[in-house]
SENUFI-81650 format. One line per field, with one value per residue (C-alpha): residue number from 0; x, y, z. Coordinates in pm, whole numbers. Layout:
# residues N
n <- NUM, ...
xx <- X, ...
yy <- Y, ...
zz <- Z, ...
# end
This chain:
# residues 404
n <- 0, 1, 2, 3, 4, 5, 6, 7, 8, 9, 10, 11, 12, 13, 14, 15, 16, 17, 18, 19, 20, 21, 22, 23, 24, 25, 26, 27, 28, 29, 30, 31, 32, 33, 34, 35, 36, 37, 38, 39, 40, 41, 42, 43, 44, 45, 46, 47, 48, 49, 50, 51, 52, 53, 54, 55, 56, 57, 58, 59, 60, 61, 62, 63, 64, 65, 66, 67, 68, 69, 70, 71, 72, 73, 74, 75, 76, 77, 78, 79, 80, 81, 82, 83, 84, 85, 86, 87, 88, 89, 90, 91, 92, 93, 94, 95, 96, 97, 98, 99, 100, 101, 102, 103, 104, 105, 106, 107, 108, 109, 110, 111, 112, 113, 114, 115, 116, 117, 118, 119, 120, 121, 122, 123, 124, 125, 126, 127, 128, 129, 130, 131, 132, 133, 134, 135, 136, 137, 138, 139, 140, 141, 142, 143, 144, 145, 146, 147, 148, 149, 150, 151, 152, 153, 154, 155, 156, 157, 158, 159, 160, 161, 162, 163, 164, 165, 166, 167, 168, 169, 170, 171, 172, 173, 174, 175, 176, 177, 178, 179, 180, 181, 182, 183, 184, 185, 186, 187, 188, 189, 190, 191, 192, 193, 194, 195, 196, 197, 198, 199, 200, 201, 202, 203, 204, 205, 206, 207, 208, 209, 210, 211, 212, 213, 214, 215, 216, 217, 218, 219, 220, 221, 222, 223, 224, 225, 226, 227, 228, 229, 230, 231, 232, 233, 234, 235, 236, 237, 238, 239, 240, 241, 242, 243, 244, 245, 246, 247, 248, 249, 250, 251, 252, 253, 254, 255, 256, 257, 258, 259, 260, 261, 262, 263, 264, 265, 266, 267, 268, 269, 270, 271, 272, 273, 274, 275, 276, 277, 278, 279, 280, 281, 282, 283, 284, 285, 286, 287, 288, 289, 290, 291, 292, 293, 294, 295, 296, 297, 298, 299, 300, 301, 302, 303, 304, 305, 306, 307, 308, 309, 310, 311, 312, 313, 314, 315, 316, 317, 318, 319, 320, 321, 322, 323, 324, 325, 326, 327, 328, 329, 330, 331, 332, 333, 334, 335, 336, 337, 338, 339, 340, 341, 342, 343, 344, 345, 346, 347, 348, 349, 350, 351, 352, 353, 354, 355, 356, 357, 358, 359, 360, 361, 362, 363, 364, 365, 366, 367, 368, 369, 370, 371, 372, 373, 374, 375, 376, 377, 378, 379, 380, 381, 382, 383, 384, 385, 386, 387, 388, 389, 390, 391, 392, 393, 394, 395, 396, 397, 398, 399, 400, 401, 402, 403
xx <- 1928, 1640, 1697, 1483, 1468, 1246, 1052, 832, 517, 350, 54, -303, -193, -526, -792, -553, -507, -127, -109, -311, -82, 227, 93, -3, 334, 530, 321, 322, 701, 702, 808, 664, 596, 534, 358, 570, 384, 57, -65, -393, -487, -793, -931, -979, -680, -450, -174, -115, 218, 329, 656, 694, 951, 1000, 1125, 1285, 1498, 1821, 1961, 1896, 1535, 1461, 1635, 1405, 1096, 1200, 1281, 918, 783, 985, 757, 464, 631, 810, 1140, 1415, 1397, 1757, 1772, 2106, 2196, 2128, 2415, 2542, 2770, 2884, 2744, 3037, 2925, 2637, 2321, 2506, 2394, 2612, 2558, 2279, 2106, 1770, 1472, 1196, 824, 576, 501, 635, 988, 1243, 1617, 1824, 2154, 2380, 2231, 1913, 1812, 1540, 1508, 1190, 1268, 1153, 940, 897, 792, 828, 1131, 1380, 1684, 1748, 2035, 2152, 2297, 2405, 2080, 1845, 1723, 1611, 1424, 1595, 1517, 1808, 1837, 1920, 2193, 2533, 2877, 2961, 2597, 2561, 2306, 2125, 2207, 2045, 1758, 1939, 1811, 1522, 1162, 855, 507, 243, -88, -362, -728, -884, -1085, -1388, -1682, -1552, -1599, -1258, -1365, -1700, -1545, -1261, -1013, -1228, -1313, -1670, -1778, -2128, -2264, -2168, -2466, -2576, -2488, -2133, -2074, -2212, -1975, -1676, -1785, -1817, -1468, -1329, -1514, -1382, -1022, -1056, -1225, -916, -685, -578, -461, -619, -446, -628, -471, -679, -694, -830, -1143, -1269, -1289, -1415, -1704, -1818, -1713, -1463, -1699, -1747, -1371, -1329, -1597, -1427, -1102, -1279, -1449, -1120, -1156, -836, -488, -274, -348, -138, -197, -40, -30, -361, -583, -460, -472, -828, -948, -812, -951, -1293, -1276, -1168, -1368, -1627, -1470, -1253, -1056, -1273, -1603, -1864, -1909, -2267, -2411, -2136, -2104, -1777, -1710, -1589, -1207, -1240, -944, -727, -867, -628, -332, -467, -511, -154, -18, -205, -71, 282, 233, 123, 420, 240, -102, -90, -4, -287, -527, -384, -430, -790, -709, -833, -1155, -1266, -1207, -982, -648, -810, -932, -592, -427, -693, -681, -302, -332, -1, -12, 236, 187, 417, 496, 504, 644, 304, 233, 135, 314, 353, 220, 501, 408, 463, 767, 920, 1210, 1060, 1298, 1235, 862, 897, 1068, 805, 531, 711, 731, 369, 219, 431, 200, -120, -390, -591, -537, -830, -717, -952, -935, -561, -363, -8, -28, -218, 36, 325, 175, 74, 432, 544, 284, 320, 83, -103, -230, -599, -650, -959, -922, -1192, -1138, -1349, -1062, -1067, -694, -598, -806, -668, -305, -349, -542, -257, -5, -45, -258, -555, -717, -800, -1123, -1151, -1454, -1482, -1703, -1714, -1565, -1832, -2088, -1882, -1734, -2055, -2224, -1930, -1918, -2288, -2253, -1950, -2117, -2450
yy <- -3099, -2855, -2478, -2221, -1846, -1573, -1316, -1018, -879, -549, -350, -444, -803, -963, -781, -751, -1130, -1097, -1354, -1604, -1559, -1602, -1925, -2058, -1971, -2147, -2463, -2454, -2453, -2756, -2552, -2525, -2233, -2150, -1830, -1679, -1348, -1219, -877, -782, -417, -330, -58, -36, 195, 3, -212, -572, -738, -1098, -1279, -1624, -1899, -2036, -2397, -2569, -2873, -2669, -2314, -2305, -2418, -2151, -1882, -1965, -1944, -1613, -1472, -1532, -1398, -1080, -989, -1005, -761, -1005, -889, -1032, -900, -774, -534, -444, -174, -242, -419, -246, -352, -155, -236, -380, -216, -30, -243, -522, -617, -737, -1093, -1139, -810, -732, -740, -499, -558, -284, -222, 74, -13, 133, 76, 133, 325, 456, 206, 402, 605, 465, 591, 551, 406, 660, 566, 205, -51, -423, -614, -328, -254, -26, 220, 428, 769, 972, 1022, 892, 544, 513, 240, 187, -55, -253, -26, 273, 102, 267, 131, 204, 249, 127, -150, -320, -691, -953, -852, -697, -355, -369, -337, -392, -264, -469, -299, -299, -362, -29, 131, 355, 352, 311, 87, -70, -186, -308, -510, -638, -656, -894, -933, -903, -1081, -944, -678, -352, -249, 110, 88, -32, 236, 502, 395, 410, 755, 875, 743, 937, 1254, 1223, 1190, 1496, 1692, 1629, 1747, 1395, 1274, 1011, 832, 649, 360, 315, 74, 118, -86, 234, 381, 66, 26, 388, 485, 752, 1050, 946, 946, 1273, 1435, 1301, 1465, 1789, 1799, 1749, 1386, 1272, 1398, 1162, 945, 638, 448, 323, 437, 259, 449, 786, 679, 547, 839, 1077, 859, 870, 1246, 1299, 1028, 891, 544, 318, 59, 154, 81, 349, 382, 505, 211, -56, -85, -106, 198, 150, 195, 270, 46, 331, 589, 528, 555, 887, 1005, 914, 1084, 1408, 1424, 1356, 1634, 1868, 1773, 1652, 1595, 1934, 2107, 1919, 2055, 2404, 2375, 2247, 1913, 1747, 1909, 1677, 1350, 1213, 1347, 1682, 1725, 1626, 1901, 2158, 2078, 2045, 1689, 1500, 1176, 899, 699, 393, 227, -139, -341, -371, 2, 171, 501, 562, 904, 1155, 1171, 797, 697, 414, 331, 96, 194, 563, 493, 301, 598, 833, 620, 627, 1008, 1040, 827, 971, 1077, 951, 836, 615, 440, 338, 65, -7, -257, -289, -582, -476, -113, -195, -455, -223, 55, -180, -300, 61, 129, 119, -117, 166, 324, 255, 51, -26, -265, -316, -570, -826, -1078, -1230, -1322, -957, -856, -1145, -1066, -702, -796, -1027, -745, -726, -424, -430, -136, -290, -367, -588, -587, -831, -654, -467, -121, 0, -69, 40, 374, 549, 451, 586, 908, 959, 923, 1153, 1424, 1426
zz <- 2447, 2412, 2390, 2575, 2521, 2661, 2457, 2543, 2383, 2468, 2337, 2238, 2193, 2283, 2079, 1783, 1802, 1832, 2113, 1914, 1614, 1837, 1987, 1641, 1489, 1763, 1733, 1352, 1366, 1601, 1902, 2252, 2481, 2844, 2953, 3232, 3278, 3132, 3250, 3081, 3037, 3246, 3018, 2644, 2605, 2839, 2682, 2786, 2854, 2814, 2877, 2717, 2719, 2367, 2356, 2060, 1987, 1950, 1910, 1535, 1578, 1842, 1633, 1341, 1561, 1719, 1375, 1276, 1606, 1561, 1271, 1514, 1753, 1986, 2131, 2353, 2712, 2712, 2421, 2269, 2019, 1654, 1478, 1163, 876, 572, 230, 30, -296, -454, -443, -257, 97, 386, 497, 753, 659, 823, 586, 686, 738, 645, 1015, 1214, 1313, 1558, 1606, 1921, 1916, 2194, 2445, 2515, 2207, 1983, 1624, 1422, 1080, 820, 515, 625, 366, 325, 187, 224, 437, 735, 699, 996, 913, 1215, 1409, 1138, 1051, 690, 508, 171, -114, -253, -557, -332, -126, -173, -91, 273, 390, 749, 709, 998, 1027, 1247, 1477, 1775, 1871, 1624, 1744, 1525, 1613, 1427, 1341, 1601, 1535, 1445, 1722, 1712, 1476, 1124, 821, 895, 1238, 1100, 816, 1034, 747, 546, 179, 57, -259, -246, -478, -302, -91, -50, 321, 255, -9, 225, 503, 271, 149, 509, 588, 288, 393, 748, 627, 405, 685, 900, 621, 523, 181, -40, -325, -604, -797, -1111, -1406, -1759, -1677, -1516, -1867, -2038, -1789, -1818, -1462, -1572, -1521, -1157, -1088, -1277, -1056, -742, -852, -938, -597, -409, -294, -470, -382, -586, -892, -972, -1295, -1613, -1974, -2051, -1811, -1940, -2307, -2293, -2077, -2342, -2624, -2457, -2428, -2790, -2968, -2722, -2741, -2527, -2722, -3019, -2843, -2800, -2424, -2455, -2651, -2618, -2998, -3186, -3404, -3758, -3759, -3388, -3308, -3434, -3196, -2906, -3145, -3278, -2916, -2822, -3134, -3059, -2705, -2826, -3081, -2802, -2583, -2267, -2116, -1946, -2275, -2448, -2184, -2233, -2611, -2560, -2724, -2406, -2279, -2003, -1818, -1545, -1669, -1756, -1398, -1258, -1463, -1379, -1004, -1003, -872, -904, -1102, -1175, -1493, -1467, -1798, -1895, -2182, -2351, -2374, -2700, -2751, -2470, -2372, -2303, -1932, -1883, -1673, -1877, -1643, -1383, -1102, -1164, -1163, -835, -673, -813, -655, -317, -327, -438, -161, 120, 407, 242, 486, 252, -83, -301, -544, -830, -1116, -1163, -1029, -1123, -1018, -699, -590, -680, -471, -190, -153, -94, 176, 550, 729, 906, 582, 525, 210, 6, -287, -549, -824, -1006, -965, -613, -634, -670, -365, -157, -239, -133, 180, 292, 324, 702, 766, 1003, 821, 486, 301, -7, -234, -525, -774, -1105, -1072, -1313, -1042, -742, -856, -973, -644, -445, -648, -594, -216, -199, -408, -219
# end
């Protein structure tokens, strides 16, 4: 006996390809559908509305299909209040818990009140506290927290195709493997300028290849000129930036002529030791141990930075957050309310930051490894650009356009 259930979709479901994704998902899961109602918006700003009958072989089959469609913004016509259950212990979830997407999400309480879930990110839980709905990672769940279970009373709003003249509309969320053209770089620079003009915030996630390729001065100038509001990196970026400032080398190689310096392999250890002796990066700037570079400009411009540690770190520098969960929380706080994130030449830190971002945050990922770019582009945001290239080529060109 086949099971049938109705769903609704509303918004810019045609030009954002939501309807196509819904049809594909149903058929991919061996289900069938019947379009009951389809009202198409007449103007560019008008939403569309669709009502579909989803057909499966049994209740379980239809439930699985609708569970997938929920992530695309589908909802049951008769909405109920969100269902809650207490967490049985710290960092323990109740059975049937709802796992979040990174899309804007709302929950219904008191039969007609919708709450926007704060600080939404993927693979977390929804906790309702009085008149607030909070997105919490597993590590923050406390015994007794009222956790959303199932999908009743939960509404997801997937990202729409960006509108207006912008690089994000032009690229259409695609990845480019071409050498970055002057036109493409100019468009990205204009997008950054427009965000800053409106008082927006830009975060940069940066890897040590920026130092190794000689692109550090470009990023330092961007920070100095106010184009960076938050810097996220690891121990390595800061270490080699400071090594370059103190000794002119990165991993013992002279950046100017690409030649290895005698005993240069010790330089980054000397650099770490001097910063530890000073007490912090800021104190090293104050004591004129550090006289230039990326970290120097962050200190001088009072730009917050998070250096998240890893098991392979030398030292590490005293500013590095070595507890991974503490670092994760620090990243969440740092990127709150950012409008754009520029991710360059670091797979681990880019993916970590990407997993903490909402789907509506504009994202630009530059990496020489196509797999890194692809993984970040698949997060489910319509406002993302991926460029497979050497950051040593990209960053100086971007800095030049921004500083013109």
